[in-house]
C-alpha positions in Angstrom: 0.0 0.0 0.0 1.7 3.2 -1.2 -1.2 5.7 -0.6 -0.6 8.8 1.4 -1.3 8.4 5.1 -3.7 10.9 6.5 -5.0 11.3 10.1 -8.5 12.4 11.2 -9.0 15.7 12.9 -9.6 16.0 16.6 -13.0 17.6 16.0 -14.1 14.7 13.8 -12.9 12.1 16.3 -14.5 13.8 19.2 -17.9 13.9 17.5 -17.5 10.3 16.4 -16.5 8.9 19.8 -18.8 10.8 22.1 -21.8 10.4 19.7 -21.4 6.7 19.7 -20.8 6.6 23.4 -24.2 8.3 23.9 -26.2 6.6 21.2 -24.8 3.2 20.2 -23.8 -0.1 21.8 -20.3 0.2 20.4 -17.6 2.9 20.2 -15.0 2.8 17.4 -16.3 -0.7 16.6 -15.7 -2.0 20.1 -18.9 -3.3 21.9 -19.4 -1.5 25.2 -19.6 -4.9 27.0 -16.0 -5.3 25.9 -14.8 -2.1 27.6 -12.3 -3.0 30.3 -11.7 -1.0 33.5 -8.8 -2.5 35.4 -9.4 -3.7 39.0 -7.9 -1.4 41.7 -5.6 -4.2 42.8 -3.7 -3.9 39.4 -2.7 -0.3 40.0 1.0 0.4 40.2 3.2 3.5 40.9 5.3 3.9 37.8 7.4 6.9 36.7 6.0 9.1 39.4 2.3 8.5 38.9 -0.3 5.9 39.3 -0.9 3.6 36.3 -4.2 1.6 36.6 -2.7 -1.5 35.2 0.9 -2.3 34.0 -0.6 -3.7 30.8 -0.9 -2.2 27.4 0.4 -2.1 23.8 3.9 -1.9 22.3 5.0 0.7 19.8 3.9 0.1 16.3 1.6 1.4 13.5 -1.3 0.7 15.8 -0.1 3.3 18.4 0.5 6.2 16.0 -3.1 7.3 15.6 -5.2 8.9 18.3 -8.2 6.7 17.6 -6.1 3.6 18.0 -4.8 4.9 21.3 -8.4 5.5 22.4 -9.4 2.0 21.2 -6.6 0.3 23.2 -7.5 2.3 26.3 -11.2 1.3 26.0 -10.0 -2.4 25.9 -8.0 -2.0 29.1 -4.5 -0.9 28.0 -3.0 1.6 30.5 0.7 1.4 29.5 0.8 2.7 26.0 4.1 2.7 24.1 3.8 5.3 21.3 5.0 4.7 17.8 8.7 5.3 17.5 9.6 8.6 15.9 12.8 9.5 14.1 14.2 12.4 12.1 13.9 10.5 8.8 10.1 10.9 8.5 9.7 11.1 4.7 11.3 7.8 3.6 9.4 6.0 0.9 8.9 2.5 2.2 6.1 -0.1 2.0 3.2 0.9 4.2 1.9 0.1 6.7 5.3 -0.4 8.3 4.1 -3.7 9.7 2.0 -6.0 7.5 0.4 -9.0 9.2 -2.2 -10.2 6.7 -0.8 -13.8 6.6 2.9 -13.6 7.7 4.3 -10.6 9.5 6.8 -8.3 7.9 8.5 -5.2 9.5 10.0 -2.4 7.4 13.1 -0.8 8.9 13.4 3.0 9.2 9.6 3.3 8.7 7.4 6.1 9.9 4.0 7.0 8.5 3.7 10.5 9.9 6.0 13.5 10.2 7.3 14.3 13.6 4.9 17.2 14.1 2.0 15.1 13.0 3.0 12.4 15.5 3.0 14.8 18.3 -0.5 16.0 17.3 -1.8 12.4 17.3 -0.4 11.7 20.7 -1.7 15.0 22.2 -5.2 14.3 20.7 -5.2 10.7 22.2 -4.1 12.1 25.6 -7.0 14.6 25.7 -9.5 12.1 24.4 -8.8 9.4 27.0 -8.9 12.0 29.8 -12.3 13.2 28.5 -13.5 9.6 28.2 -12.4 8.7 31.7 -14.3 11.8 33.0 -17.4 10.9 31.0 -17.3 7.3 32.3 -17.0 8.5 35.9 -13.4 7.5 36.5 -11.1 9.6 38.7 -8.4 9.6 36.0 -7.5 7.6 33.0 -4.7 6.0 35.0 -2.6 5.9 31.8 1.1 6.1 31.1 2.4 7.2 27.7 5.9 6.0 26.8 7.4 8.0 24.0 9.8 6.0 21.8 12.6 7.5 19.8 15.2 6.2 17.4 17.3 5.1 15.7 20.7 6.7 16.2 22.3 9.4 18.3 22.6 11.9 15.4 18.9 11.6 14.6 17.9 11.9 18.3 20.0 15.0 18.7 18.4 16.7 15.7 16.5 19.9 16.6 13.2 18.5 15.3 13.4 15.4 17.4 14.5 17.5 20.4 11.4 19.7 19.9 9.2 16.6 19.8 10.6 15.4 23.1 10.3 18.9 24.6 6.6 19.1 23.5 5.9 15.7 24.9 7.3 16.8 28.2 5.3 20.1 28.1 2.5 20.5 25.6 2.1 24.1 26.5 -0.6 26.1 24.7 -1.2 23.1 22.3 -3.0 21.3 25.2 -5.4 24.2 25.7 -6.2 24.3 22.0 -7.0 20.5 22.0 -9.2 20.9 25.1 -11.1 23.7 23.3 -11.7 21.5 20.3 -13.0 18.5 22.4 -15.1 20.9 24.5 -17.2 21.7 21.5 -18.5 18.1 21.7 -17.9 17.3 25.4 -17.9 20.5 27.5 -17.0 18.4 30.6 -13.4 18.2 29.4 -12.9 21.7 30.8 -13.5 20.4 34.3 -10.5 18.1 34.1 -6.9 19.0 35.2 -5.2 17.4 32.2 -1.4 17.3 32.8 0.6 19.3 30.2 3.3 16.5 30.5 2.2 13.7 28.1 5.3 11.6 29.0 8.3 11.8 31.3 9.9 8.5 30.0 11.6 7.3 26.9 11.9 3.9 25.4 14.9 3.7 23.1 14.6 1.9 19.8 17.7 1.0 17.8 18.3 -0.9 14.6 19.3 -4.5 14.4 23.1 -4.7 14.9 23.4 -1.3 16.4 26.9 -1.2 18.0 26.9 -1.3 21.8 28.9 1.9 22.0 26.3 3.8 20.0 23.6 2.5 22.3 25.6 3.6 25.3 26.1 7.1 23.8 22.4 7.5 23.2 21.5 6.3 26.7 24.1 8.7 28.2 22.7 11.6 26.2 19.1 10.8 27.2 19.9 10.3 30.9 22.4 13.1 31.5 21.6 15.9 28.9 17.9 15.4 28.8 17.4 13.9 32.2 14.8 11.5 30.8 13.5 8.5 32.7 14.7 5.4 30.7 12.3 2.5 29.8 
């Protein structure tokens, strides 16, 4: 599949999700009886906050779109490893980057969205699950976002990747803009104290055969220069 990859707007997704929540027996194709709210005994303190369950989804094409993040959350995922981002975000490769129709194939160096688009998707998913948790009467979504970056030190140090990481650690005015958009559909989102920090932790992704010294340099950079929590 070589067609351009386009994401849905937050306004469209908000209307879709909250309309189905109020009027249908399924949301995003997931029957309401299949919604999962983790039992309190599963809660864990992780990375400085409470995660309702140490269970979730690994990075991949399924965690790069906000509607997929919401879908996984509705099914009980509370630890969500976001799709790995990199500076080379316009490479022409087979898409989706993982194809599992019969056998499973993974394309190296793959990324469907540009860095800035990836941040928007993660921000939209963050606001939507907070709004959904509020709508469903939960105290919080109890969710941890793990940002994933790769694939070499030079790419991770690039200003665009650094801006992505900085935005994930503090969404700033972009958060308020997203809340305003969702509030047009679900005004209750304004009553929630949604953290501006989407993630305080990084999962490092490197290529097969990456030299140990390169991995060490990347880890040292993330830990000392960026003071990120490793994963």
